[in-house]
C-alpha positions in Angstrom: -40.0 -7.4 6.4 -39.5 -11.0 7.5 -36.4 -12.8 6.4 -35.5 -16.5 6.5 -32.1 -18.0 7.2 -30.1 -19.1 4.2 -32.0 -21.7 2.3 -31.0 -25.4 2.2 -30.4 -26.9 -1.3 -33.3 -29.4 -0.9 -34.8 -31.0 -4.0 -37.9 -28.8 -3.5 -35.9 -25.6 -3.3 -33.8 -26.6 -6.3 -37.0 -27.4 -8.3 -38.5 -24.1 -7.5 -35.4 -22.2 -8.7 -35.2 -24.4 -11.8 -38.9 -23.5 -12.6 -37.8 -19.8 -13.2 -36.8 -19.0 -16.8 -33.5 -17.4 -15.7 -32.4 -20.7 -14.1 -34.1 -23.4 -16.1 -31.0 -24.5 -18.0 -28.6 -24.7 -15.1 -27.3 -28.0 -13.8 -28.6 -29.2 -10.4 -25.3 -28.7 -8.6 -25.1 -25.1 -9.7 -28.8 -24.5 -8.7 -28.0 -26.0 -5.3 -25.2 -23.5 -4.8 -27.5 -20.6 -5.8 -30.1 -21.9 -3.4 -27.6 -22.1 -0.5 -26.7 -18.4 -1.1 -30.4 -17.4 -1.1 -33.0 -16.2 1.5 -36.7 -15.5 1.3 -37.9 -12.0 2.3 -41.6 -11.2 2.9 -42.5 -7.5 2.7 -45.6 -5.6 3.9 -47.5 -3.1 1.7 -45.6 0.2 1.5 -42.2 -1.1 2.5 -39.3 0.1 0.4 -37.2 -2.8 -0.7 -34.4 -0.9 -2.4 -33.7 2.8 -1.8 -32.3 4.9 -4.7 -28.8 5.9 -3.9 -28.2 3.2 -1.3 -25.6 0.4 -1.5 -26.6 -3.2 -1.7 -25.3 -6.7 -2.3 -28.5 -8.6 -3.2 -30.2 -9.5 -6.4 -34.0 -9.8 -5.9 -36.3 -12.3 -7.7 -40.0 -11.7 -7.4 -41.8 -14.8 -6.1 -45.2 -13.2 -5.6 -46.8 -9.7 -5.4 -45.9 -6.7 -7.4 -43.0 -4.1 -7.3 -43.1 -0.5 -8.5 -39.7 0.6 -9.7 -39.2 4.4 -9.4 -36.5 6.9 -10.2 -36.7 10.5 -8.8 -40.2 9.7 -7.7 -41.3 8.8 -11.2 -42.6 5.3 -11.9 -40.5 3.4 -14.4 -42.3 0.1 -14.5 -44.2 -2.4 -12.3 -42.9 -6.0 -12.0 -45.6 -8.6 -11.5 -44.3 -11.9 -12.9 -42.8 -14.7 -10.8 -39.1 -14.7 -11.7 -38.8 -11.0 -12.5 -35.4 -9.8 -11.4 -34.5 -6.5 -9.8 -31.5 -5.0 -7.9 -29.0 -6.5 -10.3 -27.7 -3.2 -11.7 -25.7 -2.5 -8.5 -23.9 -5.8 -8.8 -23.1 -5.2 -12.4 -21.9 -1.7 -12.1 -20.8 -1.5 -8.4 -22.4 1.9 -8.2 -25.2 3.1 -5.9 -28.7 1.8 -6.4 -30.1 3.7 -9.4 -33.8 3.4 -8.5 -36.2 2.7 -5.7 -38.3 -0.5 -5.5 -41.6 -0.1 -3.5 -44.1 -2.8 -2.7 -47.4 -2.2 -4.5 -49.3 -5.3 -3.7 -50.9 -6.6 -0.5 -48.0 -8.9 0.2 -44.8 -9.9 -1.4 -42.2 -12.6 -1.3 -38.8 -12.2 -2.9 -35.9 -14.5 -3.1 -32.5 -12.9 -2.4 -29.3 -14.0 -3.9 -26.1 -12.7 -2.3 
């Protein structure tokens, strides 16, 4: 996995975030704050992004590629759309991660929000 530093709230980064359905209605100053709390991670095929039972503090937004979400080694779903969100359940419940997210495509970029 390759990870960038925290992103800068440039007009380009804010526009990219605003293009995602989850963020399209937010004001520019709020988008800038979210961007400044974000990083871009690039994963290789086969890398585990989230391990079931682990702790975490990031929400992941799919930028490109595909993610297989599994629980107890059983596939629950595959995320393929830019803007798909995963990893949010830990932040909502403050419990251990309830599923594993594996990379299923050739390459993947995700945006992390702390």
